[in-house]
Each structure stands twice: as C-alpha cells, then as structure tokens.
C-alpha positions as a printed NumPy array, in Angstrom:
array([[ 59.15 , 148.08 , 132.487],
       [ 58.156, 150.866, 130.361],
       [ 55.37 , 151.387, 128.239],
       [ 54.699, 153.658, 125.326],
       [ 52.923, 154.076, 122.004],
       [ 54.777, 156.402, 119.965],
       [ 53.441, 158.167, 116.502],
       [ 55.213, 159.951, 113.631],
       [ 54.202, 160.755, 110.328],
       [ 56.185, 161.326, 107.014],
       [ 58.55 , 164.286, 107.05 ],
       [ 57.825, 165.254, 110.349],
       [ 60.734, 166.422, 113.072],
       [ 59.657, 164.593, 115.441],
       [ 61.25 , 161.602, 113.571],
       [ 65.152, 163.233, 113.982],
       [ 64.123, 164.157, 117.727],
       [ 62.989, 160.195, 118.622],
       [ 66.347, 158.903, 116.472],
       [ 68.196, 158.102, 119.732],
       [ 64.85 , 155.882, 120.718],
       [ 64.714, 154.746, 117.515],
       [ 68.506, 153.432, 117.248],
       [ 68.154, 151.851, 120.578],
       [ 64.707, 149.687, 119.702],
       [ 66.854, 149.156, 116.275],
       [ 63.81 , 150.689, 114.652],
       [ 63.801, 152.621, 111.2  ],
       [ 61.232, 155.114, 110.421],
       [ 60.806, 155.956, 106.934],
       [ 61.69 , 157.87 , 104.564],
       [ 58.794, 158.593, 102.456],
       [ 55.24 , 157.974, 102.259],
       [ 52.91 , 154.498, 101.546],
       [ 51.041, 154.299,  98.42 ],
       [ 48.247, 152.063,  98.105],
       [ 46.527, 150.774,  94.808],
       [ 44.98 , 148.325,  95.708],
       [ 42.205, 149.544,  98.183],
       [ 42.993, 153.658,  98.773],
       [ 40.745, 155.461, 101.475],
       [ 37.688, 157.417,  98.671],
       [ 39.848, 156.943,  96.434],
       [ 43.15 , 158.485,  97.717],
       [ 46.329, 156.368,  97.357],
       [ 48.033, 158.404,  99.966],
       [ 45.155, 156.769, 102.576],
       [ 45.942, 152.94 , 102.263],
       [ 43.241, 150.543, 104.129],
       [ 44.775, 147.71 , 105.628],
       [ 42.432, 143.909, 105.94 ],
       [ 45.799, 141.615, 106.554],
       [ 47.717, 141.603, 109.612],
       [ 50.62 , 139.708, 111.068],
       [ 49.57 , 137.559, 114.122],
       [ 50.181, 139.386, 117.223],
       [ 48.522, 140.018, 120.65 ],
       [ 47.346, 142.976, 119.314],
       [ 45.631, 142.037, 116.009],
       [ 45.022, 138.381, 116.165],
       [ 41.121, 138.64 , 115.865],
       [ 41.227, 141.55 , 113.13 ],
       [ 41.71 , 139.908, 110.387],
       [ 39.609, 140.963, 107.108],
       [ 38.492, 144.119, 109.861],
       [ 39.085, 147.559, 107.986],
       [ 41.43 , 150.248, 109.349],
       [ 42.828, 153.236, 107.309],
       [ 45.917, 155.351, 107.818],
       [ 46.11 , 158.911, 105.927],
       [ 49.968, 159.854, 105.264],
       [ 51.778, 156.9  , 106.936],
       [ 55.348, 155.764, 106.595],
       [ 57.551, 152.955, 106.976],
       [ 58.096, 151.328, 110.464],
       [ 59.99 , 148.233, 110.779],
       [ 63.199, 146.435, 112.411],
       [ 66.653, 147.921, 111.22 ],
       [ 68.028, 145.436, 108.38 ],
       [ 71.26 , 147.249, 108.78 ],
       [ 72.197, 145.683, 111.936],
       [ 70.736, 143.149, 114.981],
       [ 68.755, 144.599, 117.231],
       [ 69.801, 144.603, 121.035],
       [ 69.573, 140.598, 122.748],
       [ 67.092, 142.525, 124.954],
       [ 64.755, 143.601, 122.046],
       [ 62.388, 141.491, 120.169],
       [ 60.788, 143.418, 117.082],
       [ 57.705, 142.36 , 114.868],
       [ 55.942, 144.073, 112.247],
       [ 52.001, 144.846, 113.17 ],
       [ 50.607, 146.522, 110.3  ],
       [ 51.361, 145.774, 106.298],
       [ 49.833, 147.527, 103.403],
       [ 48.655, 144.88 , 100.41 ],
       [ 50.919, 143.563,  97.745],
       [ 49.8  , 146.839,  95.257],
       [ 51.836, 149.263,  97.678],
       [ 54.942, 151.   ,  97.829],
       [ 57.124, 153.122,  99.661],
       [ 57.061, 156.511,  97.493],
       [ 60.625, 158.503,  98.056],
       [ 59.254, 161.432,  95.471],
       [ 56.245, 162.76 ,  96.786],
       [ 56.67 , 165.311,  94.005],
       [ 55.636, 162.626,  91.421],
       [ 54.066, 159.687,  92.831],
       [ 54.849, 156.939,  90.477],
       [ 56.427, 153.544,  91.208],
       [ 60.34 , 153.747,  90.816],
       [ 61.816, 150.45 ,  91.115],
       [ 65.345, 152.086,  91.667],
       [ 64.716, 153.987,  94.443],
       [ 60.817, 153.054,  95.742],
       [ 60.157, 150.292,  98.252],
       [ 57.947, 147.742,  96.622],
       [ 54.954, 146.744,  98.921],
       [ 54.22 , 144.738, 102.046],
       [ 55.169, 147.84 , 103.507],
       [ 55.274, 147.472, 107.151],
       [ 53.735, 151.042, 109.364],
       [ 53.834, 149.629, 112.692],
       [ 55.75 , 147.325, 114.821],
       [ 55.716, 146.311, 118.404],
       [ 59.534, 145.887, 120.314],
       [ 59.526, 143.907, 123.693],
       [ 62.171, 144.238, 125.5  ],
       [ 63.624, 142.377, 128.889],
       [ 64.605, 144.77 , 131.522],
       [ 65.769, 142.667, 134.389],
       [ 66.269, 139.051, 132.909],
       [ 63.968, 136.685, 131.958],
       [ 61.353, 136.769, 134.83 ],
       [ 61.76 , 140.704, 135.697],
       [ 59.037, 143.166, 133.726],
       [ 59.414, 143.655, 130.076],
       [ 59.02 , 147.141, 128.286],
       [ 56.592, 147.511, 125.675],
       [ 56.679, 149.841, 122.704],
       [ 54.193, 150.531, 119.839],
       [ 55.638, 152.339, 117.07 ],
       [ 53.155, 153.699, 114.156],
       [ 54.106, 155.351, 111.36 ],
       [ 50.941, 157.532, 111.158],
       [ 49.19 , 159.501, 113.308],
       [ 45.794, 160.512, 111.912],
       [ 44.622, 156.707, 112.422],
       [ 43.929, 157.552, 116.018],
       [ 41.942, 160.694, 115.287],
       [ 37.791, 160.609, 116.504],
       [ 36.973, 161.443, 112.738],
       [ 38.759, 157.973, 111.573],
       [ 37.762, 156.044, 114.71 ],
       [ 34.381, 156.89 , 114.773],
       [ 34.429, 156.959, 111.142],
       [ 35.92 , 153.269, 110.888],
       [ 34.986, 150.901, 113.794],
       [ 38.697, 149.157, 112.619],
       [ 40.643, 152.082, 113.954],
       [ 38.721, 152.356, 117.109],
       [ 39.669, 148.472, 117.562],
       [ 42.999, 148.543, 117.047],
       [ 43.924, 151.611, 119.322],
       [ 42.172, 149.827, 122.048],
       [ 43.782, 147.139, 121.667],
       [ 46.836, 148.822, 121.857],
       [ 46.409, 150.565, 125.001],
       [ 45.386, 147.404, 126.386],
       [ 48.718, 145.561, 124.96 ],
       [ 50.614, 148.478, 126.886],
       [ 48.9  , 148.015, 129.916],
       [ 49.261, 144.044, 129.72 ],
       [ 45.511, 143.851, 130.092],
       [ 45.588, 140.806, 127.11 ],
       [ 42.226, 139.574, 128.226],
       [ 40.814, 143.005, 126.817],
       [ 42.017, 142.815, 123.527],
       [ 39.479, 141.763, 120.927],
       [ 36.798, 143.501, 118.065],
       [ 33.874, 145.625, 120.226],
       [ 30.459, 145.342, 118.647],
       [ 30.047, 147.733, 115.93 ],
       [ 27.159, 150.197, 117.271],
       [ 24.068, 150.376, 116.006],
       [ 24.374, 152.674, 113.131],
       [ 27.385, 152.516, 112.479],
       [ 28.99 , 150.449, 109.728],
       [ 32.682, 149.687, 108.049],
       [ 32.379, 150.909, 104.725],
       [ 33.901, 150.705, 100.988],
       [ 33.537, 151.989,  98.161],
       [ 33.931, 150.902,  94.548],
       [ 35.966, 153.366,  91.774],
       [ 32.307, 154.413,  90.858],
       [ 30.943, 155.398,  94.372],
       [ 34.41 , 156.889,  94.945],
       [ 33.539, 158.991,  92.168],
       [ 30.07 , 160.1  ,  92.94 ],
       [ 31.289, 160.611,  96.364],
       [ 34.068, 162.765,  95.353],
       [ 31.461, 165.285,  93.466],
       [ 28.536, 164.429,  95.564],
       [ 30.104, 165.732,  98.636],
       [ 31.114, 169.405,  98.006],
       [ 28.26 , 169.878,  95.464],
       [ 24.714, 167.304,  95.946],
       [ 24.009, 168.861,  99.804],
       [ 24.42 , 172.898,  98.699],
       [ 22.155, 171.928,  95.381],
       [ 19.77 , 170.271,  97.87 ],
       [ 19.345, 173.498, 100.017],
       [ 18.933, 175.67 ,  96.571],
       [ 16.228, 173.63 ,  95.325],
       [ 14.602, 173.181,  98.874],
       [ 14.671, 176.516,  98.862],
       [ 13.467, 177.469,  95.388],
       [ 10.122, 174.87 ,  95.912],
       [  9.382, 176.716,  99.435],
       [  9.568, 180.4  ,  97.614],
       [  7.455, 178.676,  94.931],
       [  4.527, 177.204,  97.349],
       [  4.17 , 180.851,  98.834],
       [  3.481, 182.516,  95.821]])
C-alpha cells in the first residue's frame, strides 16, 4: 500500500491543490489558525505546545513530552460524511481545552458564533485497505503544520524530533522503532513561565548586544 506524510499550513495554496486527496480520505483541513492560551511557546498564542496525545501507535510513549506547532490549522476526519468503508481515520494530536480555532486572524479573540473551542485536532492518521483484510494497507499522516519538522524546532524541542521520527517509522511499518529517544546531553526540553517569557522577549534582542558594548567599554578602559 501507499505511504505518505502530508503537511499543510494555514491559508496555504496547497490546501486547495490537495483537496482531491483530502476528499478521498475523508479529511477536513482548516479553515483558520489554532490559538493556544494554556501553554503557548514563548508566549505566542499562535504556537501551541502539546503535551497530551490520543493513544496511537505513533504517540503511545509520548505522554507529557512537549511538542510545538507554530502556526497550525485544524486537521480531522470529516464530520459531514462518513469515510469510505476501506478507510479508518483517527486523531493524532490535540491541543488543550483552552485553545480554539480562530477564523478571523485580523482579531484574535474567541467568538463562539464562528470559532471552534478546543481541544482542536491538528493531525490525523489514516489507514486504508487496498486489497482486502489480508492485503497491504496504505498509511497516511495529515498534519496541519510544517514548521514542527524544521531543524530549529526539532533541535530545540526534543519532542518534535521524537514525533517526526515516530511518524517516519510508522509509515515504514517499523513499529518496533517507535518510542522516545534519549535526550542528548546538553539538550533539554524547556517551558518558560510568564515572567521568564517576558524576560526572554526583551533580553533576546537587547541583552547580548548590550553585553558586547559593555565588554568593549571595559577593554577600552583597561587599555587607557
């Protein structure tokens, strides 16, 4: 059977281009961007951190492990129609109860008339039987986010690296390789509280340049 990992971002033109595939597998994507208020990454509500996962072969060992999805949209099984009898779809990743799917990005504010209260699914797995119960099965993962697989996030958030590796192993039917890898020495997952996020927001752009300037002044004074 065929295998695939399909990642799309909010408002991406690829969503319409891939609509025939979404329809075939009874997958709904978007519309809108996911907003997270319980545990946003570095204080950005458009970058949800996820720590709780539905029990699937991909995420079975990941409970409590942080993953981040900057600028994500909803991905779920369609609710307006039943999937074909040969397709099985399950949620893979859910945001917290204090998140929502924002449909008006110009004004980030929950509106019960048009926004969708969380938990919001942002990824789904689909299995399709291609030639009967004993035949090969297709496996496809749909994710409403692509930055989670960028090197910067996989290196900074070990959970992202584990999740991506588990996805690849699941698609390759190497289920015995799925798990949580040891965190390399010197690389640890981190979560900042509100005060720490505020400090990081201002220290990151100004702290290092200020240290350089002060260091230069100190060297000049020593040489006088």
